[in-house]
C-alpha positions, 0 to 999 in steps of 0.5 A, a space after each residue: 500500500 505504498 506509492 503515488 496514486 497519480 502514477 500507477 493504477 491497479 491492473 484489472 485484466 481487460 478492464 476499463 479505466 473506470 474498473 481500474 479506478 474502482 479497484 483502487 484502495 481509496 474505493 475500499 471500505 478499508 480506506 476510512 481506517 487507513 492512516 495516510 503518511 505523506 513523504 515530503 522529500 523526493 529521495 531520487 532528486 535529493 541533490 537537485 531541488 530544481 528537478 524535484 520541483 519539476 517532477 512535482 509540477 508534472 504530478 500536479 498537472 501544473 507543468 504543460 504536457 503534450 498528448 499522451 501525457 508526455 512532458 517536455 524536458 527543459 533543454 538544460 537537462 536534455 541530451 540531443 539525440 545523436 545515436 550511439 554517441 548520445 548513449 555514450 554521453 549518458 554513460 560518461 555522465 552517470 559513470 565518470 571514470 568507470 575504468 577506475 571504479 569498476 570494482 568499487 561497490 559504493 561507486 556502482 550502487 550510487 548510480 543507475 540508468 533507467 530505461 523502459 525496455 529490456 532491449 535497451 537495458 541489454 544494449 546499455 549493459 553491453 556498452 558499459 561492460 565493454 568499457 571494463 578492462 581485462 578479459 571476459 570470463 563466463 562463470 557457470 552455475 548449477 541450480 542443484 547438486 547431482 
């Protein structure tokens, strides 16, 4: 029972929008007995107050959007698309000096690139892994002992 009700509705197989809305917890008889706790700090944009405010404006329908709920990113936070070069720019920005920190767990866990499809994830993973120094090894595992 966590999350932002503005972002994700419950899944109702082959349901209409009205059916999905009626499946929300706020429509339940339990809702009157629920204590609501409000989170006040966006942890994903902790060090970028301007971006945090931009996200809130989108969520509150204050920021203008295009059809299909698409928002235009301000030009100072967008990277112009120039094919694979743009992907390398993102990788360099998120993982600066990756070749020096490839085995540094705190460095790695503080960084992420989010993408909507598994194909894009695989492409990014391959591009990033190819930047590591040394030989590639395949380590095999077993799910059970024979």
